[in-house]
C-alpha positions in Angstrom: 33.0 -13.4 -32.0 31.6 -11.6 -29.0 33.3 -12.8 -25.6 30.3 -12.3 -23.7 28.7 -15.2 -21.9 25.7 -17.4 -23.8 23.4 -17.2 -21.1 23.8 -13.3 -20.6 23.3 -13.0 -24.4 20.2 -14.9 -24.0 19.0 -12.7 -21.2 19.9 -9.7 -23.1 17.4 -10.9 -26.0 14.7 -11.7 -23.6 15.6 -9.0 -21.1 13.0 -6.7 -19.4 10.2 -5.4 -21.2 10.0 -2.4 -18.9 13.6 -1.2 -19.8 12.8 -1.8 -23.4 9.6 0.5 -23.4 11.7 3.0 -21.1 14.4 3.2 -23.9 11.9 3.7 -26.4 10.0 6.4 -24.5 13.6 8.2 -24.2 13.7 7.9 -28.0 10.3 9.3 -28.6 10.7 12.4 -26.3 14.0 13.0 -28.1 11.9 13.0 -31.4 8.7 14.5 -30.4 9.3 16.3 -27.0 8.7 15.1 -23.5 5.5 16.9 -23.2 3.9 14.9 -26.4 4.8 11.6 -24.8 2.5 9.7 -22.3 5.2 7.5 -20.6 3.6 5.1 -18.4 6.4 2.2 -18.7 8.5 2.4 -15.6 7.9 2.8 -11.8 10.2 5.3 -10.8 8.8 7.1 -8.0 8.4 11.0 -8.6 6.8 12.1 -5.5 9.4 14.2 -3.4 10.9 12.6 -0.4 9.8 14.0 3.0 11.2 17.6 3.9 13.0 16.0 6.9 15.0 13.9 4.6 16.9 17.0 3.3 17.3 18.4 6.8 18.9 15.2 7.8 21.1 14.8 4.8 22.5 18.2 5.2 23.4 17.7 8.8 25.0 14.4 8.0 27.0 15.8 5.2 28.5 18.3 7.6 29.4 15.7 10.1 33.5 15.4 9.7 33.9 12.6 12.5 36.7 10.5 11.6 35.4 6.9 10.4 31.9 7.6 9.7 32.1 6.7 6.1 34.3 3.7 6.7 33.1 -0.2 7.0 30.7 -1.4 9.8 29.3 -4.9 10.6 28.3 -6.3 7.3 25.0 -6.5 8.5 24.7 -2.9 9.2 25.1 -0.5 12.0 23.8 -2.0 15.2 22.0 1.2 16.3 20.1 1.4 12.7 19.0 -2.3 12.9 17.9 -1.7 16.6 15.7 1.1 15.6 14.4 -0.7 12.6 13.9 -4.0 14.5 11.5 -1.6 17.1 9.7 -0.1 14.0 9.0 -3.7 12.4 8.5 -5.6 15.4 5.5 -3.1 16.2 4.1 -3.8 13.1 4.7 -7.4 12.8 3.5 -8.0 16.0 6.7 -10.0 17.1 9.8 -9.4 19.5 12.3 -8.6 16.6 15.7 -7.7 17.9 18.5 -5.7 16.0 20.1 -9.2 15.2 17.3 -10.0 13.3 17.7 -7.4 10.9 20.1 -6.9 8.1 20.8 -3.8 6.1 20.9 -4.1 2.4 21.2 -2.7 -0.9 17.6 -2.1 -1.7 15.0 -5.0 -1.7 16.6 -6.3 -4.9 19.9 -6.6 -3.2 18.2 -8.2 -0.2 16.5 -10.7 -2.4 19.7 -11.7 -4.1 21.3 -12.0 -0.6 18.3 -14.4 0.5 18.6 -16.5 -2.6 22.6 -16.9 -2.2 21.9 -17.8 1.4 19.3 -20.3 1.1 19.5 -21.9 -2.4 21.4 -24.9 -3.6 21.4 -25.8 -7.3 18.2 -27.1 -8.5 16.0 -25.6 -5.7 12.9 -24.3 -6.7 11.3 -20.9 -6.1 7.8 -20.6 -6.4 6.7 -17.1 -7.9 3.2 -15.9 -8.8 1.9 -14.8 -11.7 1.8 -11.9 -12.6 5.4 -11.3 -11.0 8.2 -8.6 -10.9 10.0 -9.2 -14.1 13.6 -9.5 -12.7 12.6 -12.5 -10.3 13.7 -14.8 -12.7 17.1 -13.5 -13.1 17.8 -13.1 -9.5 16.7 -16.8 -8.8 19.0 -18.0 -11.7 21.7 -15.9 -10.2 22.1 -18.3 -7.2 21.4 -21.5 -9.0 17.7 -21.8 -8.5 15.0 -22.7 -10.7 11.7 -20.4 -10.9 8.5 -22.3 -10.6 5.6 -20.1 -11.8 2.1 -20.5 -10.1 -0.8 -18.6 -11.4 -2.9 -16.2 -9.2 -6.9 -16.3 -9.4 -8.8 -14.0 -11.9 -8.4 -10.8 -9.6 -4.9 -11.7 -8.7 -5.4 -13.1 -5.1 -3.6 -16.2 -3.9 -4.5 -19.7 -5.5 -3.8 -21.7 -2.7 -4.7 -25.0 -4.4 -2.5 -24.0 -7.2 0.6 -23.4 -5.0 -0.2 -26.8 -3.0 0.0 -28.5 -6.2 3.5 -27.2 -7.1 5.0 -27.9 -3.7 7.4 -30.8 -3.9 10.5 -31.9 -2.2 12.5 -29.4 -4.3 10.8 -26.4 -2.9 12.9 -24.0 -0.8 10.9 -20.7 -1.0 7.7 -19.2 -1.7 8.2 -15.7 -3.0 5.3 -13.4 -2.5 4.9 -9.5 -3.4 2.1 -7.6 -1.5 1.2 -4.9 -2.7 1.8 -6.4 -6.1 4.0 -5.2 -8.9 2.2 -5.2 -11.5 -1.3 -5.6 -10.3 -1.4 -3.7 -7.2 -3.4 -6.5 -5.3 -2.8 -7.0 -1.7 -2.9 -10.5 -0.2 -5.7 -11.1 2.5 -4.6 -11.7 6.0 -6.9 -15.1 5.9 -5.1 -16.3 2.7 -1.8 -15.6 4.2 -2.4 -17.5 7.3 -3.5 -20.6 5.3 -0.6 -20.2 3.0 1.7 -20.3 6.3 -0.1 -23.4 7.4 0.2 -25.2 4.1 3.9 -24.4 3.8 4.5 -25.7 7.3 2.6 -28.8 6.7 4.6 -29.4 3.2 7.9 -28.8 4.9 7.1 -31.6 7.5 5.7 -34.0 4.8 8.9 -33.5 2.7 11.2 -33.3 5.8 12.6 -29.9 4.7 12.0 -26.0 5.4 10.0 -23.9 3.1 10.6 -20.2 3.6 8.0 -17.6 2.8 9.8 -14.5 1.8 7.7 -11.4 1.3 9.0 -8.4 -1.1 7.2 -5.7 0.0 8.6 -2.1 -0.9 5.2 -0.7 -1.7 3.7 -1.6 2.0 3.0 2.0 2.6 1.3 3.0 -0.4 -2.4 1.9 -0.1 -5.7 3.1 -1.5 -9.3 3.0 -0.1 -8.4 2.3 3.5 -6.8 -1.1 2.8 -3.8 -2.4 4.8 -1.1 -4.8 4.5 -1.3 -7.8 6.9 1.8 -8.8 8.9 3.8 -11.8 7.4 5.5 -13.0 10.7 2.3 -14.1 12.4 1.9 -16.9 9.4 4.9 -18.9 9.8 8.1 -18.8 12.0 9.9 -19.8 8.6 9.3 -16.1 7.3 11.6 -13.3 5.7 10.6 -9.9 4.9 12.3 -8.0 2.3 11.7 -4.4 1.8 13.3 -0.9 1.0 13.1 2.8 1.2 12.8 3.2 -2.4 8.9 4.0 -2.3 8.6 4.8 1.5 10.9 7.6 1.2 10.8 7.9 -2.6 14.5 7.1 -2.7 14.9 4.5 -5.1 18.5 5.5 -6.5 19.9 5.4 -3.1 19.7 1.7 -2.7 19.0 1.2 0.8 16.8 -1.5 2.0 16.7 -4.3 4.7 15.7 -8.0 5.6 14.1 -9.2 8.9 13.9 -12.6 10.0 11.2 -14.3 12.2 12.8 -14.2 15.8 11.5 -17.7 16.4 12.9 -19.6 13.1 14.3 -22.7 14.0 17.5 -22.1 12.3 17.5 -18.5 12.9 21.2 -18.2 13.7 22.3 -20.2 10.9 20.3 -18.5 8.3 21.3 -15.0 9.8 24.8 -16.2 9.5 24.4 -17.1 6.0 22.4 -14.0 4.9 25.3 -11.7 6.4 28.2 -13.6 4.7 26.0 -13.5 1.5 25.8 -9.8 1.8 29.7 -9.6 2.0 30.6 -12.0 -0.7 28.2 -10.9 -3.3 30.0 -7.8 -3.2 27.5 -5.4 -1.5 29.9 -5.7 1.7 27.4 -3.3 3.4 24.5 -1.2 2.8 25.5 2.4 1.9 27.0 4.1 5.4 25.4 7.4 4.6 21.9 6.2 3.8 21.8 4.0 6.8 22.5 6.8 9.1 20.0 8.9 7.2 16.8 6.5 7.3 17.4 5.8 11.1 16.3 9.2 11.7 13.4 9.1 9.2 11.5 5.9 10.8 8.5 8.5 11.7 8.0 10.0 8.0 7.3 8.9 4.6 6.8 10.6 1.4 3.2 11.9 0.4 1.8 9.0 -1.2 -1.7 10.3 -1.1 -0.6 11.8 -4.5 -0.8 8.2 -6.0 -4.2 8.0 -4.8 -5.3 10.9 -6.8 -3.5 9.6 -9.6 -5.2 6.5 -9.4 -8.6 8.0 -9.7 -7.6 9.8 -12.7 -6.4 7.1 -14.4 -9.2 4.9 -13.4 -11.3 7.4 -15.3 -9.2 7.4 -18.4 -9.7 3.7 -18.4 -13.4 3.9 -17.9 -13.8 6.2 -20.6 -11.5 4.1 -22.9 -13.7 1.0 -22.1 -11.0 -0.9 -20.7 -11.4 -3.6 -18.1 -9.2 -3.7 -14.9 -9.1 -5.0 -11.2 -8.7 -2.0 -9.0 -5.5 -1.9 -7.5 -5.3 -2.0 -3.7 -1.8 -0.6 -3.2 1.4 0.3 -4.9 1.4 2.7 -8.2 0.2 0.3 -11.2 -2.6 -0.3 -13.2 -2.8 -3.9 -15.0 -5.8 -3.8 -17.2 -6.9 -6.5 -19.9 -6.2 -5.8 -23.4 -8.7 -6.4 -26.4 -6.0 -8.0 -28.8 -2.5 -9.4 -28.2 -0.8 -7.1 -25.5 2.3 -6.6 -27.6 0.1 -5.5 -30.5 -1.9 -3.2 -28.2 1.2 -1.8 -27.1 2.1 -1.2 -30.6 -1.2 0.4 -31.0 -0.7 2.8 -27.9 2.6 3.6 -29.0 1.4 5.1 -32.2 -0.6 7.6 -29.6 2.5 8.3 -28.1 1.5 6.0 -25.1 4.0 3.8 -23.4 2.8 0.8 -21.6 4.5 -2.5 -20.8 3.0 -5.8 -22.3 1.7 -8.1 -19.6 3.9 -11.1 -21.0 6.8 -9.5 -19.4 5.1 -10.3 -16.0 4.3 -13.6 -16.9 0.5 -13.1 -17.8 -0.2 -12.0 -21.7 -3.2 -10.3 -22.5 -2.6 -7.6 -20.1 -0.6 -4.2 -19.7 1.3 -2.8 -17.0 0.6 1.3 -16.6 2.7 3.1 -14.1 1.3 6.2 -12.6 4.3 7.8 -11.5 3.5 10.9 -13.6 1.6 14.2 -13.2 -2.4 13.8 -13.1 -2.5 16.2 -16.0 -0.4 13.7 -18.3 -2.9 11.0 -17.0 -5.9 13.0 -17.9 -4.6 14.2 -21.5 -3.8 10.5 -22.4 -7.4 9.5 -22.8 -8.0 10.3 -26.4 -4.9 8.3 -27.1 -6.4 5.1 -25.1 -9.9 5.7 -26.7 -8.0 5.8 -30.4 -6.0 2.6 -29.6 -9.2 0.7 -28.4 -11.1 1.8 -31.5 -8.2 0.5 -33.5 -7.9 -2.9 -31.7 -11.5 -3.6 -32.3 -11.5 -3.1 -36.0 
């Protein structure tokens, strides 16, 4: 009998649809050839990092100064955090200091640090559907309970639904903007209202409700949209992000947290976050990547490529007769399906098109399409989408 934990066996059985489709894609590419498969299953940025990254990396690799690959404070190099505080402070409109920043192993590592630091067993974390598929696992890692609240028909915040979900067990409301999988960006007005709502609920329940924003896609936006700052909504705000999409470095696992400088219990929270970073086994964010990104605060990957791909994909979906809400950011489309989403993914797979069922993101009746592929691949997929739609309507 397997010695694997029962919980992990259950997790494996219900594991990420994204990974399932990714693995199916690998099988199909081996069978039919990579050029015959249209794989839109995984959000793995394929846009190259900015040229300056390679220059910086070569310079760092040649530095043989003793100790540069050793430990540093668990929160990260002070000079890196100082540079990031300056940039984020200007972006957020607050006076951030180096001590308000924690360098992490990506945004995912940062979220796990937050949950470890803030959650007692049974505390609730509100997540908004559709949501990033791993949120459930991250919350469960630290004894929390995920409470799902729907967004509206265009994937905007439903403040009434959030208010109804708040109670004395609510510890965190987690938002993701630009959103994975919908590409929606929450408006400044709705975020302001959300901040007031959480502050009022915290006062009513005699607790603190933290607003946590997971926003690695902040710099990938379309149609002149922008992502409103988080830290003018509530002083109980924590921002989690990474350089995975900003610099197109997802495999390097370098990210950060920023805590509102006027948070009432800031020192205790920062202390808990730093301790969590250590005892979760991260210890510290990668030393080499910290020293790299500090020199890359003024550059980003060429995200205009994603804008062109969005146009190409919208044209494909329009020709196929699919209904969707145009994304404002990130690199995903989340169209409706004419039949059950898993069944529609099966029809697409018959056309060698790989998509992820919406139920994996908490919203059946949709599919997620990641446009981290060449525009020519997107354009060539149109016949397959048309055939799948025709099959679905029979």
